[in-house]
C-alpha positions as CSV (number, residue, x, y, z in Angstrom):
1,M,0.0,0.0,0.0
2,T,2.7,2.5,1.0
3,N,5.2,3.3,-1.7
4,S,7.6,6.2,-2.5
5,P,7.5,7.2,-6.1
6,A,10.1,9.8,-6.9
7,Y,8.9,13.3,-6.5
8,E,10.5,16.3,-8.2
9,V,10.5,19.9,-7.2
10,A,8.5,21.7,-9.9
11,V,8.9,25.1,-8.3
12,R,11.1,25.7,-5.3
13,A,9.3,28.4,-3.3
14,E,8.6,29.5,0.3
15,A,4.8,29.9,0.0
16,T,3.3,30.6,3.3
17,L,0.2,28.6,2.5
18,G,0.5,27.1,-1.0
19,E,-2.8,25.7,-2.2
20,G,-5.1,24.9,-5.1
21,P,-3.1,23.3,-8.0
22,T,-5.1,23.4,-11.1
23,W,-4.1,22.4,-14.7
24,D,-5.2,24.8,-17.4
25,P,-5.2,22.9,-20.7
26,A,-5.8,26.0,-22.7
27,T,-2.5,27.5,-21.7
28,G,-0.6,24.3,-20.8
29,R,0.1,25.8,-17.4
30,L,-0.3,24.8,-13.7
31,L,-2.1,27.5,-11.6
32,W,-1.6,27.6,-7.9
33,I,-1.8,30.2,-5.1
34,D,-0.3,31.3,-1.8
35,I,-3.4,32.2,0.2
36,L,-1.8,34.3,3.0
37,S,0.7,36.1,0.7
38,S,-2.2,37.0,-1.7
39,R,-0.4,35.6,-4.8
40,I,-1.3,33.7,-7.9
41,H,1.5,31.5,-9.4
42,T,1.7,29.9,-12.8
43,Y,4.1,27.3,-14.0
44,D,4.7,26.0,-17.5
45,P,6.4,22.6,-17.3
46,A,7.3,22.6,-21.0
47,T,9.5,25.7,-20.6
48,G,10.0,26.1,-16.9
49,R,8.5,29.6,-17.2
50,R,6.9,31.0,-14.0
51,T,4.8,34.0,-13.3
52,L,3.6,35.7,-10.1
53,R,0.7,38.1,-9.6
54,G,-0.4,39.7,-6.4
55,T,-4.0,40.2,-5.4
56,E,-5.4,43.0,-3.2
57,Q,-6.7,40.5,-0.5
58,H,-6.2,37.0,0.6
59,I,-7.1,34.5,-2.2
60,G,-8.5,31.0,-1.6
61,A,-8.6,29.6,-5.1
62,V,-8.0,30.4,-8.8
63,K,-9.6,28.6,-11.8
64,P,-9.6,29.2,-15.5
65,R,-12.6,30.5,-17.3
66,T,-14.1,29.2,-20.5
67,D,-13.4,32.3,-22.6
68,G,-10.1,33.1,-21.1
69,G,-9.1,34.8,-17.9
70,L,-9.5,33.6,-14.3
71,V,-12.1,33.3,-11.6
72,L,-10.8,34.1,-8.1
73,N,-12.2,33.0,-4.7
74,L,-11.3,36.1,-2.6
75,R,-11.7,37.1,1.0
76,D,-14.7,39.4,0.2
77,G,-16.3,37.3,-2.6
78,V,-15.8,36.0,-6.1
79,G,-14.0,38.1,-8.7
80,L,-13.1,37.8,-12.4
81,L,-9.8,38.6,-13.9
82,D,-10.2,39.2,-17.7
83,P,-7.5,38.2,-20.3
84,D,-6.5,41.9,-20.4
85,D,-5.8,41.8,-16.6
86,T,-8.9,43.8,-15.8
87,F,-10.5,42.9,-12.5
88,R,-14.2,43.0,-11.6
89,W,-16.4,41.5,-8.9
90,L,-18.8,38.8,-9.9
91,H,-20.2,38.5,-6.3
92,R,-19.1,40.6,-3.4
93,E,-20.1,39.7,0.1
94,P,-17.6,40.7,2.8
95,V,-18.0,39.1,6.2
96,P,-15.7,40.4,9.0
97,G,-13.4,37.7,10.2
98,R,-14.1,35.4,7.3
99,R,-11.9,34.5,4.3
100,A,-12.1,32.4,1.1
101,N,-10.6,29.0,1.0
102,D,-10.6,26.1,-1.5
103,A,-12.9,26.1,-4.5
104,A,-13.7,23.8,-7.5
105,V,-15.6,24.0,-10.8
106,A,-18.4,21.5,-11.2
107,P,-19.2,19.6,-14.4
108,D,-21.8,22.2,-15.3
109,G,-19.3,25.1,-15.1
110,T,-20.4,26.5,-11.8
111,L,-17.9,27.5,-9.1
112,W,-18.2,25.8,-5.7
113,A,-16.5,28.2,-3.4
114,G,-15.6,27.6,0.2
115,T,-15.0,30.0,3.1
116,M,-13.8,29.7,6.7
117,R,-13.2,32.0,9.7
118,Y,-9.7,33.2,10.3
119,D,-9.9,31.9,13.8
120,E,-11.3,28.6,12.5
121,A,-14.4,28.9,14.7
122,P,-16.6,25.8,14.3
123,G,-19.4,26.4,11.8
124,G,-18.1,29.8,10.7
125,G,-17.6,28.8,7.1
126,T,-19.8,27.9,4.1
127,L,-19.7,26.1,0.8
128,S,-21.6,28.0,-2.0
129,R,-22.5,27.4,-5.6
130,V,-21.8,30.4,-7.9
131,T,-23.4,30.4,-11.3
132,P,-21.8,32.1,-14.3
133,D,-24.1,35.2,-13.9
134,G,-23.1,35.6,-10.3
135,R,-26.1,34.0,-8.5
136,V,-25.0,32.4,-5.3
137,S,-26.7,29.7,-3.3
138,T,-25.4,28.3,0.0
139,V,-25.0,24.5,-0.2
140,L,-23.5,24.0,3.3
141,D,-23.7,26.6,6.0
142,D,-22.2,24.9,9.0
143,V,-18.6,24.4,7.9
144,T,-15.4,25.0,9.8
145,V,-12.6,24.7,7.2
146,S,-14.1,24.2,3.8
147,N,-11.6,22.4,1.7
148,G,-11.3,19.8,-1.1
149,T,-14.2,19.4,-3.5
150,G,-14.4,17.1,-6.5
151,W,-16.7,15.0,-8.7
152,S,-16.7,11.5,-10.0
153,P,-15.9,11.0,-13.7
154,D,-19.6,10.7,-14.5
155,G,-20.5,13.7,-12.3
156,R,-23.0,11.8,-10.2
157,L,-21.0,11.9,-7.0
158,M,-19.4,14.8,-5.2
159,Y,-16.6,14.5,-2.6
160,Y,-15.9,17.1,0.1
161,T,-13.7,17.7,3.1
162,D,-14.4,19.9,6.1
163,T,-10.9,19.5,7.4
164,P,-11.4,19.3,11.2
165,T,-14.0,16.4,10.8
166,R,-11.1,14.2,9.6
167,R,-13.6,12.8,7.0
168,I,-13.9,12.7,3.2
169,D,-17.6,12.9,2.6
170,V,-19.5,11.9,-0.5
171,F,-22.8,13.2,-1.8
172,D,-25.1,12.2,-4.6
173,H,-24.9,14.9,-7.2
174,D,-27.4,15.7,-10.0
175,P,-25.4,16.9,-13.0
176,E,-28.5,18.6,-14.5
177,T,-29.5,20.8,-11.5
178,G,-26.3,20.8,-9.3
179,A,-28.3,19.5,-6.3
180,V,-26.5,17.4,-3.8
181,S,-28.1,15.0,-1.3
182,G,-27.4,11.9,0.8
183,R,-24.2,13.1,2.6
184,R,-22.2,10.2,4.1
185,P,-18.6,9.4,5.0
186,L,-16.4,7.9,2.3
187,A,-13.4,7.6,4.6
188,E,-12.1,8.9,7.9
189,I,-8.5,9.8,8.6
190,E,-7.3,8.2,11.8
191,K,-5.9,10.3,14.6
192,G,-2.2,10.9,14.2
193,A,-2.2,10.6,10.4
194,G,-3.1,14.3,9.7
195,F,-6.2,16.1,8.4
196,P,-7.8,15.9,5.0
197,D,-7.1,19.0,2.9
198,G,-7.4,19.4,-0.9
199,L,-8.4,16.5,-3.1
200,T,-8.7,15.4,-6.7
201,V,-10.5,12.5,-8.4
202,D,-8.8,10.3,-11.1
203,A,-10.1,8.6,-14.2
204,D,-10.9,5.4,-12.2
205,G,-13.0,7.4,-9.7
206,C,-10.5,7.1,-6.9
207,V,-10.0,10.1,-4.6
208,W,-6.5,11.4,-3.9
209,V,-6.3,13.6,-0.8
210,A,-3.5,15.7,0.7
211,L,-2.9,15.3,4.5
212,W,-2.2,18.5,6.4
213,D,0.2,17.6,9.2
214,G,0.3,14.1,7.7
215,A,3.3,14.4,5.3
216,A,1.5,12.3,2.7
217,I,-0.9,11.9,-0.2
218,R,-3.5,9.1,0.1
219,R,-5.7,7.5,-2.5
220,Y,-9.1,6.0,-1.7
221,T,-11.2,3.8,-4.0
222,P,-14.8,4.7,-4.8
223,H,-15.8,2.3,-2.0
224,G,-13.6,4.1,0.6
225,T,-10.8,1.6,0.7
226,L,-7.3,3.1,1.3
227,D,-5.2,1.6,-1.5
228,R,-2.2,3.9,-1.7
229,V,-0.1,6.1,0.6
230,I,2.7,8.3,-0.7
231,P,4.9,9.8,2.0
232,L,6.4,13.2,1.3
233,P,9.2,15.2,3.1
234,V,7.0,18.1,4.2
235,P,4.4,17.9,6.9
236,R,1.9,20.3,5.7
237,V,0.7,18.9,2.3
238,T,-2.3,21.0,1.2
239,A,-3.7,19.9,-2.2
240,C,-3.0,17.8,-5.3
241,A,-4.2,17.8,-8.9
242,F,-3.3,15.9,-12.1
243,G,-1.7,18.0,-14.8
244,G,0.6,17.8,-17.9
245,P,-0.5,17.2,-21.5
246,D,-1.8,13.7,-20.7
247,L,-3.0,14.5,-17.1
248,T,-0.6,11.9,-15.7
249,D,1.6,14.0,-13.4
250,L,0.4,14.7,-9.9
251,Y,1.2,18.3,-8.7
252,I,1.2,18.9,-5.0
253,T,1.1,22.1,-3.0
254,T,2.6,22.6,0.4
255,A,2.8,25.1,3.2
256,R,5.2,26.4,5.8
257,V,2.8,28.5,7.9
258,G,3.0,27.7,11.6
259,L,6.1,25.5,11.4
260,P,8.9,26.6,13.8
261,A,11.6,25.0,11.6
262,P,10.2,24.4,8.1
263,H,11.6,21.7,5.9
264,P,13.6,23.3,3.1
265,L,10.9,22.3,0.6
266,A,8.0,23.5,2.7
267,G,6.0,26.0,0.5
268,S,7.3,24.5,-2.8
269,L,5.3,23.0,-5.6
270,L,6.1,19.3,-6.0
271,V,5.3,16.9,-8.8
272,I,5.3,13.1,-9.2
273,P,5.5,12.3,-13.0
274,G,3.4,9.5,-14.4
275,L,1.6,8.7,-11.2
276,G,-1.9,8.1,-12.6
277,K,-4.5,9.5,-14.9
278,G,-6.6,12.5,-14.1
279,V,-9.8,13.8,-15.5
280,A,-10.0,17.0,-17.4
281,Q,-11.4,19.7,-15.2
282,P,-14.0,22.1,-16.6
283,A,-13.4,25.8,-16.7
284,F,-15.7,28.3,-15.0
285,A,-18.4,29.2,-17.5
286,G,-18.7,32.8,-16.4
């Protein structure tokens, strides 16, 4: 079950809270962010070219848009960055003491955006569905640290982590309406093994999850069976996503926040080439 495929350092960095790796097939780049440093990173594995862009407030996630540009899950709401670098709000709803966290794009092109309290107060966060025209509906309103969200290859299941629960939950998902129901645990992370953070779903329907304070990536089958554990050298592993032209390389973000003596690679973007086969992620339709 446990194995140690060779990881590589895609981008050596000191991100305070690296998060949200996302492959953008239109540009052949990997997008990722540093939440607490308010930065958007891009990495082109074909050329090694990197870019860095600051945002005016803390950012929880960045995803590509169908017609170019980016959608941003920001502290005060959801914004759009156009291809010409113009910024505008799609939905603005500032809540004192609350910030954005992880987000994902559903098969229908809507954005599922998570929030949390800065003090991580129980129940202080949400998970909301944002349509391309900016309409927002709250899906979950009793969340502590809204994190990984992903869908099965057929779009009929949605996976989700509220990190302090130590669970990966699964919902039934209606691809036509976006409605979810039947929440139930898929798997629970045992004490001492870390906390579930960001996740991704592969072409076999297996769920790969990053373990905060667990120094590992795990894969669970659609039945909730743990079938793979990949140890990593950094304790705070935050998220993972398949990328590359064939979606076979697993990119992994990490963090150094709160570590008194961070590992030299804490905050870097790692990659394990040829680890599996991902599913192409839709772009936000707004």
